[in-house]
C-alpha angles and dihedrals in degrees: 000000000000120000107191105313093336126097108219119196131181114279116251112262111275091223138327111300093010099123098048091044092049091049092049089051090050095051094045098039095042092051095048094044090049091051092045094048096045095100089055091044092051090049092049090048090051092050094052093047092051099045104036109006129224146023095054094185132050120210116194128188107240138176117246142162111003090352095299114153124234138164112258112205127215138160104263112258102170136059114286096255093046093123095053090050093051092104088059093063107021091098087064094063112142099190095080092227144063091291109094118226125161128172111224094010106197092221091064116105118222092249091044091054089057094047092051094051089062097031090242090138090067098059090101089063089075083074089054087053095049088048093053099245092111139016129223089248124034142091115309113264108238124212112264094254091054098055100104114135140180127202114341095344093107088064087086085078090062088087133044114278114247145203092243137017140148092300093057093057095039104064103288106205091023092072129073123254091249091052089051095051091049090051088053092050088050091054091052090051095044102035119134134143090262093048091050089052090050092052090046090052091050095047102079092055089049091052095045089049089055090211109169094357119146 
């Protein structure tokens, strides 16, 4: 599939049996984590409803495997009209690339800021993982408007997007867009079931440290 001017093809299998084992891990792990995090999710939903009303969830069109679009679900952390107000703050982007990151985004609600710091807003993405839109481990799926690549960067789309990857445990918003893209390419080249498990084990500490969280 072509993404812009770049032809993206599926990445070569990491090793025999990798894809079915990874999918089994996604279905089992995603289901278990969704059930375990349900009390936290329900609390977050109630907090959003009481403090800023509906909608409770935010679905965003993102680009996934081989450029296929899907709806990525999150607990809403911004004011309801945040997408329409994007042009008001896009010039403040701190990532240095098409991906938009802004510390203290004025569109964030107080509850939303807390949810983001601990990645609680991303719990609904376990459902995306069980459905097959995403994987537990893989490059982060970017919103459609942020998918602008140069050189080999679009090769990050040659594998299924994930909830966590090298970028998430390496500073997230503290790294440049170019460094982020290189981390994703490194993951594509190094991926294996053991490497996926290692990244999963390192993710909770990265989340709790809040390093690079916005």
